[in-house]
Structure formats: structure tokens, C-alpha cells
N, C-alpha and C positions, 0 to 999 in steps of 0.2 A: 632668657634675659632680654633678647631682642623683641620678643612679643610684649613684655611689660613696657619697654620703651615706646614701642609702636602704638599701644593702647593710650599711653600718656600723651603722645604726639597728636593722636586723633582727637582726644578730648580737649586738649589745649587749643587746637585749631578750630574745633567746633565752638568752643567757648568764645573765642575771638570773633568767629563768624556771627554768632548770636549777638555779641556786644556791637558789632558793626551794623547790625539791623535795628538796634534800639535807638530811638531818637528822643532823648530826654534833654535836648539842648546841647548835649555833648558833641564834640567834634567827630566827624566820621573817622572811623578807624580803618587804616590801610594795613592789612595783615602782611607781616614780614615774610620773606620767601624762605628763610632758613629756620630750622627748629630752635637753634640757639637764640635767634632774633625773636621768635614768637614766644618763647619762655620768658625772655627779658621784657617783651612788650606786655604780656599778661601780668607779670610781676609789677610792672610799673603802674598798670591800671588798678591793681588791687592793693598796692602799697600805701603807706601812710598819706602820701599827697596825691594819690590816684583818684580818678573819677568814681571808682567803686570800692574805696578803702573800707567803708563800714560793712558792706556785704561780703567782702573778700578776705576779711582777716583770718578766718579758719583755713583758708586755701594757701596762705603764704608759706607756712612751714613745710608742708609736703612738697609744694612747688620748688621751693629753694632746694630741698633734698634731691629732687630730680635734676635741677639745674646743675648741681655740684657733680653729677655723674654724666654729664653731657659728653665729656671727652671719652669716657669709657664706651658709651653708645656709639660714637663716631669710630672708634677703634674696632669694635665688634662688627660694625656694618661695612667699614671700608678698608679694614686692615688685612694684611697677609699673615696667616697663622702657621707656626711651626709647632708641632706637639712633641713633647719628650716625656719620658717617665724617669722618676728618681729611683734610687736603689730599692725603695720599698714598694714600687709599682705605681705610685700616685703620679697623675699627669701634671705637666707643667706646660702652659701655652705661652709662647713668646709671639706677641702681636706687634707688627710694624706697620706704620702707615706714613706716607708722605703727605704733609699738609702744605697749603700755600697760603701765606699771609703777607699782605702788602707786597706782593710781587716776589717774595722769597720763599723758597721750599724749606721745609722743616721736617726732620725726621722725628716721629713720635713712636715710642716704644714702651711696652707694658709687659710684665711678666705676671701671669695669673697662675696660682697654684690650685690644685683640686680642693684642698682644705679651705683656703682663703676665699675661693670663689663660692663655695657653699654658703659661708656666712654672708657674703656680699649678695648673693641671690635671695636669701631669706630677708635681708634688710631691704633690698630693692622691691620685693613683692609686697611687703608691708607698706612701704612708702608710696608705691604706685597704686595699691588698692585704696589707700587713704585719699590720695589725690583724685583718683577716679570717682570715688564716692562724693567727695566734697564738690567737685566740679559738676557732677550730675545734679546735686541739690541746687547749686547756683544757677545752672542751666534751666532747671525746672522753675525756679523763681523768676528768671528772666522771661521765660515762656508764658508764665501766668500773668505777668504784667503787660505783655504785648497785646 
């Protein structure tokens, strides 16, 4: 799962880097430091009112799907995991993480089951492959215009 998120993060950041180098009269893009910020930044650029709305329409749906899973990515990367098994032997992962927002700490917790995670992983893999493919096409189009 983390590998799928990492590949998406790389592709999103690379797309923003390429967009920052394109000079079509658009304002210079300053890439956000957090992944959540970069996803939002790319979504804004490709959205209805964005500078690249026409070219980016096909990217918005898979980008949104990955954006919706950003908290799971943060838990997987930064959380503390306790593993348990249920009576049938299937694993359950309890992931806890302390987040800080506006100077206040906040405990975030998630329970992942073996069965539910299998479905989630399949969904994530499809969404990330779609996003990577469409971002790759978009990047190629940008490079050919440069």
C-alpha cells in the first residue's frame, strides 16, 4: 500500500515540477511542502477554474480518489501498529498516530481487518495505476510542448 502512495506522490510532485517550468503566461508555481498540499495544489490547477482544466479533466477522478485516502497513508507511514488475530486466525491491525493541527495534538486511530484491507488494497492499486497512467500522459504532453 505504501508503495502505491509513494508512486503517486512522486508522480504528483513531478507533474507540479513540470508545470512550474512551463511558461505560458501562467503564474509561477511554488510547490507545496506536504503531500496533502501538493495533491490539493494539483487538483486546483486541473479543476474547473484551473489553468490546466481542459487538459486535466481525466486526471481529476483518480486524483480525488487518492486524496480521499491521504489519512490512511499518513497512518501507515507515521502510525504505531499493534497486530492481533481474531478467533478464525485473521489479523486485525490497530494503528494509532498523534497528529498536530493548529498547535493541538489529536489522536487518530484506525482498525484494519485482513478482509477489508484486501479490498482496500485492490481498490487503491486500480486508482493509483489509473492516476499514474494519466499523469504520465499529461507529463508527456507538457514535455512535447516545451
